[in-house]
C-alpha positions in Angstrom: -4.8 -32.3 -22.1 -1.7 -32.0 -20.2 -0.2 -28.5 -20.5 3.4 -28.2 -21.3 5.8 -26.6 -18.9 7.9 -28.8 -20.1 10.7 -31.0 -21.9 14.2 -30.2 -22.9 15.1 -30.7 -26.4 14.7 -27.4 -28.1 17.3 -24.8 -28.4 17.1 -21.3 -26.9 18.6 -18.2 -28.3 21.3 -16.5 -26.5 19.2 -13.6 -25.0 16.4 -16.0 -23.5 19.1 -18.2 -22.1 20.8 -15.3 -20.4 17.5 -14.0 -19.1 16.8 -17.5 -17.7 20.2 -17.7 -15.9 19.5 -14.4 -14.3 16.2 -15.5 -13.3 17.4 -18.5 -11.6 19.8 -16.4 -9.5 16.7 -14.6 -8.1 14.8 -12.3 -10.1 11.6 -14.2 -9.3 11.9 -13.4 -5.5 9.1 -11.3 -4.2 9.9 -7.6 -4.1 12.6 -8.0 -6.8 10.3 -6.0 -9.3 9.9 -2.6 -7.8 6.2 -3.3 -7.2 4.4 -0.8 -5.3 5.4 -0.4 -1.4 2.3 -0.2 0.2 -0.1 -0.2 3.0 -3.1 -2.7 3.3 -6.0 -2.1 1.1 -8.0 1.1 0.2 -10.8 2.0 2.7 -14.4 2.6 1.5 -15.5 4.0 4.7 -13.7 5.1 7.9 -14.2 2.5 10.7 -16.4 3.4 13.5 -15.3 3.7 17.0 -16.5 0.2 17.8 -15.4 -1.4 14.6 -14.3 -5.1 14.6 -10.5 -5.6 14.1 -10.1 -8.0 11.2 -6.7 -9.2 9.8 -6.8 -10.8 6.4 -3.8 -12.5 4.7 -3.8 -10.4 1.4 -5.1 -7.2 0.2 -7.6 -9.0 -2.1 -9.2 -10.6 1.0 -9.1 -7.5 3.0 -11.0 -5.7 0.3 -13.8 -8.4 0.2 -14.2 -8.1 4.0 -14.2 -4.3 3.8 -16.6 -4.3 1.0 -19.1 -6.3 3.4 -18.5 -4.8 6.6 -18.1 -1.1 5.7 -17.6 1.1 8.7 -18.3 -1.8 11.3 -14.8 -3.4 10.4 -11.2 -2.2 10.7 -9.4 -4.4 8.3 -5.7 -4.9 7.6 -3.8 -7.1 5.4 -0.6 -8.9 6.5 0.8 -9.2 3.2 1.3 -5.7 1.7 0.5 -4.5 -1.9 3.0 -6.2 -4.2 3.9 -8.9 -1.5 4.0 -12.6 -2.3 1.3 -14.5 -0.2 2.7 -17.9 -0.9 6.1 -17.1 0.8 5.2 -14.3 3.2 7.3 -14.3 6.4 5.2 -12.4 9.1 6.9 -9.8 11.3 6.6 -9.3 15.0 4.2 -6.5 14.4 2.1 -8.9 12.3 1.8 -11.1 15.4 0.6 -8.3 17.4 -2.1 -7.5 14.8 -3.2 -11.2 14.9 -3.2 -11.0 18.9 -5.7 -8.1 18.8 -7.8 -9.2 16.0 -11.4 -10.7 16.6 -11.5 -12.2 13.3 -8.8 -13.6 11.0 -9.6 -14.3 7.4 -7.5 -16.6 5.1 -7.8 -18.4 1.8 -6.5 -21.8 2.7 -5.9 -24.5 0.2 -2.2 -24.2 0.7 -1.9 -20.5 -0.3 -1.5 -19.1 3.1 -1.4 -22.1 5.3 1.6 -20.5 7.2 -1.0 -18.3 8.9 -2.4 -21.1 11.1 1.0 -21.4 13.1 1.3 -17.6 13.4 -2.2 -17.2 14.9 -1.3 -19.8 17.5 2.1 -18.2 18.2 0.4 -14.8 18.7 -1.9 -16.1 21.4 -4.9 -14.7 19.5 -8.4 -15.8 20.4 -9.8 -14.6 17.0 -12.1 -16.7 15.0 -10.2 -17.9 12.0 -12.2 -18.4 8.6 -10.8 -20.1 5.7 -12.6 -18.8 2.7 -11.7 -21.3 0.0 -12.2 -24.6 1.8 -15.2 -26.8 1.5 -17.4 -24.4 -0.7 -20.6 -25.9 -1.9 -20.9 -25.7 -5.8 -17.2 -25.5 -6.5 -15.3 -27.9 -8.7 -11.7 -27.6 -7.3 -9.0 -27.7 -9.9 -5.6 -29.2 -9.8 -6.0 -32.2 -7.4 -7.0 -35.9 -8.0 -9.1 -36.1 -5.0 -11.3 -33.2 -3.9 -11.1 -34.2 -0.3 -7.4 -33.8 -0.4 -6.2 -30.2 -0.3 -2.8 -31.2 -1.7 -2.4 -29.9 -5.3 -5.7 -28.0 -5.2 -5.3 -24.6 -7.0 -6.1 -22.0 -4.4 -6.8 -18.9 -6.7 -10.7 -19.4 -6.6 -11.4 -15.7 -6.2 -10.5 -15.1 -10.0 -13.8 -16.7 -10.9 -16.2 -14.1 -9.7 -18.8 -16.6 -8.9 -16.5 -18.1 -6.4 -15.7 -14.6 -4.9 -19.5 -14.2 -4.2 -19.2 -17.6 -2.2 -16.3 -15.9 -0.4 -18.4 -12.9 0.4 -21.3 -15.0 1.8 -18.8 -16.9 4.1 -17.4 -13.4 5.3 -20.7 -12.1 6.0 -21.5 -15.2 8.1 -18.3 -14.8 10.0 -18.8 -11.2 10.6 -22.4 -11.7 12.0 -20.9 -14.5 14.3 -18.3 -12.2 15.5 -20.3 -8.9 15.7 -23.8 -10.2 16.3 -25.2 -6.5 17.0 -24.2 -5.7 13.5 -25.5 -8.8 11.7 -28.2 -6.9 9.8 -25.7 -4.4 8.6 -23.2 -7.2 7.6 -26.0 -8.9 5.6 -27.1 -5.6 3.9 -23.5 -5.0 3.0 -23.2 -8.5 1.6 -26.4 -8.2 -0.5 -25.2 -4.8 -2.0 -21.8 -6.2 -2.8 -23.1 -9.3 -4.3 -25.2 -7.4 -6.6 -22.3 -5.6 -7.8 -20.3 -8.7 -8.3 -23.1 -10.4 -10.4 -22.9 -7.3 -12.6 -19.1 -7.7 -12.8 -19.3 -11.3 -13.7 -21.8 -10.7 -16.7 -19.5 -7.7 -17.8 -16.4 -10.1 -18.0 -18.4 -12.7 -19.8 -19.3 -10.2 -22.4 -16.0 -8.7 -22.7 -14.3 -12.1 -23.4 -17.0 -13.2 -25.7 -15.8 -10.3 -28.1 -12.5 -12.3 -28.5 -12.7 -14.8 -31.4 -12.6 -18.4 -30.0 -9.6 -19.2 -31.8 -7.7 -16.4 -30.0 -8.5 -17.4 -26.6 -5.3 -19.2 -25.7 -3.0 -17.8 -23.3 0.2 -18.6 -21.3 0.6 -17.3 -17.8 3.4 -16.8 -15.5 2.4 -19.2 -12.9 -0.8 -21.4 -12.2 -3.0 -18.4 -10.9 -5.7 -18.2 -13.6 -7.3 -21.9 -14.1 -10.7 -20.6 -12.5 -10.7 -17.6 -14.4 -9.9 -19.4 -17.6 -12.6 -22.1 -16.9 -15.3 -19.6 -15.9 -14.8 -17.2 -19.0 -13.6 -19.5 -21.7 -10.1 -19.1 -22.0 -7.5 -22.0 -22.6 -4.2 -21.8 -20.7 -1.7 -23.6 -22.9 1.2 -23.5 -20.4 2.9 -21.7 -17.4 6.3 -20.5 -17.0 6.9 -21.5 -13.5 5.0 -24.1 -11.4 4.8 -21.7 -8.5 6.5 -18.5 -7.4 10.0 -19.3 -6.2 10.2 -22.5 -8.3 12.7 -21.8 -11.4 12.1 -23.3 -14.7 14.8 -25.2 -16.6 16.2 -24.2 -19.9 14.4 -27.3 -21.3 11.0 -26.4 -19.9 11.2 -22.8 -21.3 12.3 -24.3 -24.7 9.2 -26.7 -24.7 6.9 -23.8 -23.6 8.2 -21.6 -26.5 7.5 -24.5 -29.0 4.0 -25.0 -27.5 3.1 -21.3 -28.0 4.3 -21.5 -31.7 2.3 -24.8 -32.3 -0.9 -23.8 -30.5 -1.2 -20.2 -31.8 -1.0 -18.6 -28.4 -1.2 -14.7 -29.0 0.0 -13.4 -25.7 2.1 -14.3 -22.6 0.7 -12.8 -19.2 2.6 -12.0 -16.0 1.7 -10.2 -12.9 3.0 -6.8 -11.8 4.8 -8.2 -8.6 7.2 -10.4 -10.5 10.1 -9.4 -12.8 8.8 -9.2 -16.4 12.2 -10.2 -17.8 11.6 -13.8 -18.3 8.0 -13.4 -19.7 9.3 -10.8 -22.1 12.0 -13.0 -23.2 9.7 -16.0 -23.8 7.2 -13.8 -25.6 10.0 -12.5 -27.9 11.3 -15.9 -28.6 8.0 -17.1 -29.5 7.0 -13.9 -31.5 3.8 -13.1 -29.5 2.7 -10.2 -27.3 3.5 -9.8 -23.6 1.3 -8.2 -20.8 3.2 -7.6 -17.6 0.7 -6.0 -15.3 -1.9 -8.3 -14.3 -2.9 -8.8 -10.6 -4.2 -11.8 -8.7 -2.8 -12.4 -5.1 -2.4 -8.6 -4.5 -4.1 -5.4 -5.3 -2.0 -2.4 -6.5 -2.3 1.4 -6.5 -5.3 3.2 -8.1 -7.0 2.4 -10.3 -6.3 -1.3 -9.3 -6.9 -1.0 -5.6 -10.1 -3.0 -5.1 -11.1 -6.6 -6.2 -13.8 -5.2 -8.6 -11.1 -2.9 -10.2 -8.6 -5.6 -10.4 -10.9 -8.0 -12.2 -11.9 -5.2 -14.8 -8.2 -4.3 -15.2 -7.2 -7.9 -15.8 -10.0 -8.5 -18.2 -9.5 -5.4 -20.2 -5.7 -6.1 -20.5 -6.4 -9.7 -21.5 -9.1 -8.9 -24.1 -7.0 -6.2 -25.7 -4.1 -8.5 -26.1 -6.2 -11.3 -27.6 -8.5 -9.2 -29.7 
């Protein structure tokens, strides 16, 4: 079924139209929301003196690396907490970090492809690993042809099973970069993988408590299709196609109509974006709104690790739907 984003024949009330106009002017731009100003990630162990310098594009990926490598890695994220990975513009200091890295970790699939050019510009000799590309056992969503990355949704890690695949690829990359620590990286991977398996089971059990008829949602942008597919939710529509792409009044009107027609109980958006448009859409449709989910970026405690982020998102989602 094609999800609406869509059409243009329904009227909007004055408040929603005013919010939409303000949104188009720039409320969706990264950093417009007062999202936490931050440093990259939260360390679980102090890096050793001979730790491998690793640069990841996002705080989420940095946390996965840190959770595998422990003290044998010194990890930093190019995009800070609350930053927008899709549209990030690296600084000169970022190029310096890339130059000094021995391993660079990115998602790929269009999310952070800007990194490839930046690595070349920095003169870095680091190994670059794309976690999302060509993973065995993954059904890629959003593209007509699996072999063509154009249109593939890159947010694989929001299905914990796919995050476990990321972790395996990270452990392999660390072992290749740091052969002396290969056994430790494998031990770190195994321990972390066990926690992620438990996390996956917990999410399934939590969502199972929501009546099936209530498991319909609208999200701010196309970040949650893998989460929805894995855990039994239906995404009825999205407010924007991608961050930085503004919806028209007609598209918002159709989305409001779809919410009413399909029995959606809540609209969800992420902490790094302005909540105004989501709040206005939810108000017009007469449903709940949740404005503090996370996907591309971690936050301040208690949402400062991948595991914590997934538990937070699931708890907030289940509370709104149940």
